[in-house]
N, C-alpha and C positions, 0 to 999 in steps of 0.2 A: 630018168630024171626032168627030161622034158616031156614026156606024156604026163607027168603028176602036176607038173607046173602049168600046163596046156588046160589039164582038170581043174585045176585050182582058179586059173583065170575066167575059166566059163560058170565055174559055181559062183564067183566073185561078181560077175557079171547079171548072173539070172538073179541073186540076191541084190543085184542094185536095182534092177527092173522092178522086184517086188516089192522092195522098201519105198522106192518111189513112188509107184503107183499106191500104196497106202499112205503116203504122207499127203498126196494129193487128193485122195480120197477123205483125209482128215481135213486140211486144212482148205481146199478148193482153189488153191494158189499154186500155179506153175510157178512162180519165183522161188516156192519154199520146197518145191518137188525138184526142181531140175539141177541145183546144184549138191541134193544127194545123188543123184543119178549119175552125175558126171564125178563125183568123189570114188563113186565104186568104178566107174570105168578108168578113172585113172589108176586105182589100186590095181585092177587087172591087167592094164597095161603095163605097171612097172613087174606084176609078176610074170607075164611073158617075157618082159625085157631080162629078167633074171636067167631065163631058160634060152633065149636066142638073143644073143647080143650081136645086132647087125643094123646097118644103117636105116632100115627099114623099121624095124623094131622103135628104134630111138625117136625116127621122125614120126611116127604114129604115137608113141606115149606125148611126144612134145606138141603134136598136133589136139589131142585131147586134153591136155592142160589148158593150151593157149584158147579153146574152145569154152572151156570152164571158166576161164578169166572173163571172155568176151561176154558171155552170157548172164553170169554173175553180176556185173556191172550193169548190163542191160538190163536185168530184171530189177534190180535195186533203181535203177535210174526209173523205169517207168512205175514203180510202186510210188517214187517220191512226188512223181508229176499226178499220179492218180489219187495220193493223198493231201495234196494242194489244191485239188478240183471240186 
């Protein structure tokens, strides 16, 4: 079962990269592509967490979620500043 979950996490990660590149190619805005990528990485981390419940897995999933929150906040703030100028 763990091998299947690892493969699923890898598949979700690859799909996230492909979709994020497609979003960036369409919109030319990193602020739109980054949250998409980080959502897929969060999903992959949670899939891996289902197969291997350890502190390392929990910390890795929490780190991805924290980075997503900070990056999304930062991109929204920079878009607000760019929109005012």
